[in-house]
Every structure is written in C-alpha cells, then in structure tokens.
C-alpha positions in Angstrom: -41.2 18.5 -11.0 -39.4 15.3 -11.5 -40.9 12.5 -13.6 -39.9 9.0 -14.6 -37.1 9.1 -17.2 -38.0 8.3 -20.8 -35.5 7.3 -23.4 -35.4 9.3 -26.7 -34.1 8.6 -30.2 -30.7 9.9 -31.5 -28.6 9.6 -34.6 -25.0 8.6 -34.7 -21.5 6.3 -35.7 -18.8 3.9 -34.6 -15.0 3.7 -35.2 -11.9 2.2 -33.9 -9.2 4.0 -32.1 -5.7 3.9 -30.7 -5.2 5.5 -27.2 -2.3 8.0 -27.3 -0.6 10.2 -24.7 -2.9 12.4 -22.7 -3.4 16.2 -22.7 -5.1 18.0 -19.8 -6.1 14.7 -18.3 -8.0 13.4 -21.3 -6.6 10.6 -23.5 -6.2 11.7 -27.0 -7.6 9.5 -29.7 -6.4 8.7 -33.2 -9.6 7.5 -34.9 -10.2 5.7 -38.1 -13.5 4.5 -39.5 -14.3 0.8 -38.8 -17.4 -1.4 -39.1 -19.4 -1.5 -35.9 -19.0 -5.3 -35.7 -15.2 -5.4 -36.1 -12.8 -7.0 -33.6 -9.1 -6.4 -32.9 -6.4 -8.6 -34.4 -5.7 -10.3 -31.2 -5.9 -14.0 -30.4 -9.1 -15.2 -28.7 -9.0 -15.3 -24.9 -5.9 -13.1 -24.7 -5.9 -10.7 -21.7 -4.6 -7.3 -22.7 -4.8 -5.8 -19.2 -1.5 -5.3 -17.3 -2.6 -7.1 -14.1 -0.6 -4.7 -11.8 -0.1 -5.5 -8.2 -2.7 -4.0 -6.0 -5.0 -2.9 -8.8 -8.8 -2.7 -8.7 -10.2 -5.2 -11.2 -13.9 -5.5 -12.2 -16.2 -6.5 -15.0 -19.4 -4.9 -16.3 -22.4 -6.5 -18.0 -25.8 -5.1 -19.1 -29.1 -6.3 -20.4 -28.1 -9.9 -19.7 -31.0 -11.5 -17.8 -32.6 -13.5 -20.6 -31.9 -17.0 -19.4 -31.1 -17.9 -23.0 -28.1 -19.6 -24.7 -26.3 -16.4 -25.7 -26.3 -15.2 -22.0 -24.9 -18.5 -20.9 -22.2 -18.5 -23.5 -21.2 -14.9 -22.6 -21.1 -15.9 -19.0 -18.8 -18.9 -19.9 -16.4 -16.4 -21.5 -16.4 -14.3 -18.4 -15.4 -17.4 -16.4 -12.7 -18.2 -18.9 -11.2 -14.7 -18.6 -11.6 -14.7 -14.9 -9.2 -17.7 -14.8 -6.5 -15.5 -16.3 -7.6 -12.1 -15.0 -9.1 -12.7 -11.5 -11.5 -9.8 -11.0 -13.6 -9.8 -7.8 -16.5 -7.5 -8.8 -19.1 -7.4 -11.5 -21.2 -4.3 -12.2 -24.7 -5.0 -13.5 -26.1 -2.2 -15.7 -29.7 -3.1 -15.5 -32.3 -5.4 -17.1 -31.0 -8.1 -14.8 -34.1 -10.3 -15.1 -36.3 -10.1 -18.2 -39.9 -11.4 -17.9 -40.3 -11.8 -14.1 -38.6 -12.1 -10.8 -39.9 -15.4 -9.5 -37.4 -17.8 -7.7 -37.0 -19.7 -11.0 -36.1 -16.5 -12.8 -33.3 -15.7 -10.4 -32.0 -19.2 -10.8 -32.2 -19.4 -14.6 -31.2 -15.9 -15.4 -28.5 -15.2 -12.7 -27.5 -18.0 -10.3 -27.0 -20.7 -12.9 -25.1 -18.8 -15.6 -22.8 -17.0 -13.2 -22.4 -19.9 -10.7 -18.7 -20.4 -11.3 -18.0 -16.8 -10.6 -20.2 -16.7 -7.5 -18.5 -19.9 -6.3 -15.2 -18.1 -6.8 -16.3 -15.3 -4.5 -16.9 -12.7 -7.2 -19.5 -10.1 -5.9 -22.2 -8.8 -8.3 -23.5 -5.3 -7.7 -26.8 -4.5 -9.5 -28.6 -1.4 -10.8 -32.2 -1.5 -11.9 -33.3 -1.3 -15.6 -36.6 -0.6 -17.1 -37.4 -4.4 -17.3 -36.5 -5.0 -13.7 -38.8 -5.1 -10.7 -38.2 -3.0 -7.6 -38.1 -6.1 -5.4 -34.8 -7.2 -7.0 -33.1 -4.9 -4.6 -33.8 -7.4 -1.8 -32.1 -10.3 -3.6 -28.9 -10.7 -1.5 -26.5 -11.7 -4.4 -27.3 -8.4 -6.1 -25.7 -6.6 -3.1 -28.2 -3.7 -3.2 -29.1 -4.1 0.5 -32.7 -3.1 -0.2 -31.8 0.2 -1.8 -32.6 1.6 -5.2 -29.2 3.5 -5.2 -26.1 3.0 -3.1 -22.3 3.3 -3.2 -19.3 1.1 -2.2 -15.5 1.4 -2.4 -12.8 -0.7 -3.7 -9.2 0.6 -3.2 -9.0 4.1 -4.6 -12.3 3.7 -6.5 -15.8 4.8 -5.4 -18.7 3.1 -7.2 -22.2 4.7 -7.3 -25.1 2.6 -8.4 -28.1 4.7 -9.5 -31.7 4.1 -10.4 -32.2 5.8 -13.7 -35.8 4.8 -13.9 -36.7 7.4 -11.3 -34.1 10.1 -10.9 -36.0 12.0 -8.2 -34.7 14.8 -6.0 -33.9 12.5 -3.0 -31.6 10.5 -5.2 -29.8 13.4 -6.8 -29.4 15.0 -3.4 -28.0 11.8 -2.0 -25.6 11.5 -5.0 -24.4 15.1 -4.7 -23.6 14.5 -1.0 -21.9 11.2 -1.5 -19.8 12.4 -4.4 -18.6 15.3 -2.3 -17.6 13.0 0.5 -15.8 10.6 -1.9 -12.5 12.4 -1.9 -10.0 12.6 -4.8 -9.9 9.0 -6.1 -11.8 7.5 -9.0 -15.6 8.2 -9.1 -17.6 5.7 -11.2 -21.3 5.9 -11.7 -23.3 3.0 -13.2 -27.0 3.0 -14.2 -29.2 1.7 -16.9 -30.2 4.5 -19.3 -27.3 6.1 -21.3 -26.7 9.8 -21.3 -24.9 9.4 -24.6 -25.6 6.7 -27.2 -25.6 6.4 -31.0 -28.0 3.5 -31.1 -30.9 3.6 -33.5 -33.5 2.1 -31.2 -33.2 4.3 -28.1 -30.3 6.7 -28.4 -29.4 9.0 -25.5 -31.8 9.8 -22.7 -31.9 13.5 -23.0 -34.2 14.0 -20.0 -31.9 12.1 -17.8 -28.9 13.9 -19.2 -30.4 17.3 -18.4 -31.1 16.2 -14.9 -27.9 14.3 -14.1 -25.0 15.6 -16.2 -24.5 18.9 -14.4 -24.1 17.0 -11.1 -21.6 14.6 -12.6 -19.6 17.5 -14.0 -19.7 19.5 -10.8 -18.6 16.6 -8.6 -15.8 15.4 -11.0 -17.1 12.0 -11.9 -14.6 10.2 -14.0 -16.5 7.3 -15.7 -20.1 6.5 -16.5 -21.3 3.0 -17.5 -24.8 2.3 -18.8 -26.8 -0.3 -20.7 -30.3 -0.2 -22.3 -29.1 0.1 -25.9 -28.3 -3.5 -26.9 -24.8 -2.8 -28.3 -21.3 -2.0 -27.1 -20.1 1.6 -27.5 -17.3 3.8 -26.2 -18.2 7.4 -26.5 -15.7 10.3 -27.0 -15.2 12.1 -23.6 -18.1 14.5 -22.9 -17.5 17.4 -20.6 -14.3 15.7 -19.3 -16.2 12.4 -18.5 -15.6 9.0 -20.0 -18.8 7.1 -21.2 -19.3 3.4 -22.1 -22.5 1.6 -23.1 -22.6 -2.1 -22.5 -26.1 -3.4 -23.2 -25.5 -6.6 -25.1 -24.5 -9.2 -22.5 -27.6 -11.2 -23.2 -29.8 -9.2 -25.5 -28.6 -7.9 -28.9 -29.9 -5.5 -31.5 -28.0 -6.5 -34.6 -26.6 -3.6 -36.7 -28.2 -1.0 -34.4 -25.4 1.6 -34.4 -25.4 4.6 -36.7 -22.2 6.5 -37.7 -21.2 9.4 -35.5 -17.9 11.2 -34.8 -18.7 10.9 -31.1 -18.4 7.1 -31.2 -14.8 5.9 -30.7 -15.7 2.3 -31.0 -18.9 0.3 -31.5 -19.9 -3.3 -31.7 -23.4 -4.5 -32.6 -23.0 -8.0 -34.1 -22.7 -10.2 -30.9 -23.0 -10.3 -27.2 -20.2 -8.9 -25.1 -18.9 -7.8 -21.6 -16.3 -5.4 -20.3 -13.2 -5.9 -18.1 -11.5 -3.0 -16.3 -8.4 -2.5 -14.2 -7.5 0.6 -12.3 -4.0 1.2 -11.1 -3.2 4.6 -9.7 -4.4 7.2 -12.2 -4.7 4.8 -15.1 -7.8 2.9 -16.1 -7.3 0.0 -18.5 -10.2 -1.6 -20.4 -10.9 -4.6 -22.6 -14.3 -5.3 -24.3 -14.7 -9.0 -25.1 -17.2 -10.8 -27.3 -19.2 -14.0 -26.7 -16.5 -15.8 -28.7 -13.7 -14.5 -26.5 -12.5 -12.0 -29.1 -11.3 -8.5 -28.2 -13.6 -5.8 -29.5 -11.9 -2.8 -28.0 -9.1 -2.1 -25.5 -6.9 0.8 -24.2 -5.9 3.0 -21.3 -7.6 6.2 -20.0 -5.9 8.6 -17.8 -7.8 10.0 -14.8 -8.8 13.5 -15.6 -6.6 16.2 -14.1 -3.6 13.9 -13.8 -0.5 13.3 -16.0 1.0 9.9 -16.8 4.1 9.0 -14.9 
C-alpha cells in the first residue's frame, strides 16, 4: 500500500569535475576533491553555455519561496543572466511558498522577485514541495493547470512535473503511460524530494527511490532534478540517469554536504540556481551563485547516443 513519502538520512561528499568524452552514452568524469563551497575560476556573470540556434533553454530553482533578501538577490542574478542567455522556462522544484499561500504570499515570494522574468514572457512550471499547499496548483503563473502532476514539451524535450509528497499508484501509472508516449527525445523529471543526495539534514529519500527509480529506468528517463536539501549537488550518474539537486535558491543549509565519491560537485555556502541548454543530444549546464559566480558547468551526452 502506498503512503506519503518520508525523507531519510544519508551520508556522503562533494568534488569538482571536468566533463570528458563519452562512453556508452554516459559522460566520463575526471574528478578531484574540492571544497563544497568552491566556485570555478570564471569571471562573474559570464555565460558558459553555447547558445546554439534552435536550442531548448531553461532554468531551475528550488526551495526559493522565502520572500527574504537572499531570494530576491538570487532572482536578480537570474534576471542578469537572462539578459545574456534568454531562457524562456523556469522549473520550480518545490517549496515555492514557505509559511502560507495567501495573496500576499504569492506576491512577496513569487510575483515580486521574479517580475522582470514574468514581464519578459518567461514561464514558470511548479512542482509541489513539503512546505507547499495543494491549492498552489490553481495559481495560474505556476502553470500547473490544477494538477498535482503534469507534463509539457519544448522542442525535443519532454518535461514531467511530479508530486513527490504523495507518489500514489494513479501518479505512477500516469507517469509510466506518458513516458512511453514521449518518444525518443529527452525525458526530464522534476520533483521535490531527491532520490540521491549527500546532504546531512535529509539525504536521499529511500522510500521514494524504491517506488520511482525502477520506472525511471524502464522508461529511459535522462535527467532528474530535485530540491528539498538546501544545497546544490550534481550526483554521479545512477543507473544511466543524471541527477541534480538544487534546493538553495532561497533557503540554505550552510556546510550541509558530507564527502562521498558519488558527488561530482557540491555547493553549500550560498544560494544558487541552474541554467540548462539542450541542443540535439547534448545537454549543457551552468550552476550560478547569488553573486553571479559559476559553481559548476559542463556538457552531458544523452544516454545511448554518441557525440558528433
């Protein structure tokens, strides 16, 4: 019988990496230990994504809805990067509104900090976190259309927003069916609780992993994005799937990452957001701090394909 998902503790590490050529569809990694709070030696506000013609461009944020100064400052950096890298989509990884969902909460914790992006036509797509209320799915700018889980398509990419608070059979049946119908392009799932995490406070959600991972593997999901742990982390590929955790776009747990060989890069000293670009079978990523510094970047090859 299904039951609400509960996060569990785990132990782990962080390190930096250089993305090298791919083998069997998985990008090989040359890894060297690095402090979890380190940034790359790149000038602030420098876009490292290729900005190829016709590419799919999007951002991801998680655990952002505090309405406090760090959220606003991180949002301002998103605006600054949007001027150079015009993405049209933002994925919201849950905990969109801490402390309530009154009209003033939506205003203070969403509409005001992201107003320049909304005014520029950027669309936000929300998933629900453990601090969110179910009625958020009716808030039009979250583009949930009243649903706890849903999917949408951009170019050759299918996005699947899930409700990891209640991963019940109707949701997993729906996901299995929609993934099968999605074809051979990129399949990206985003939801709140991470299947893999090396954070001290929560760690991976093992119950959710047991329930969801076999389905993701069977239906060839390429990328999974989650929040909940208030850090940034890029996990080594697990069962041929790429995993990112971005849970520090508003909240932060300072020095919350433990060392682990499964962590290819971690950042736990400031707020951050993610930028992505997909062109053909290549996914480019850049993680950016509240100060506009690059935390992590690279390219991942779609599984089962070879670079041209």
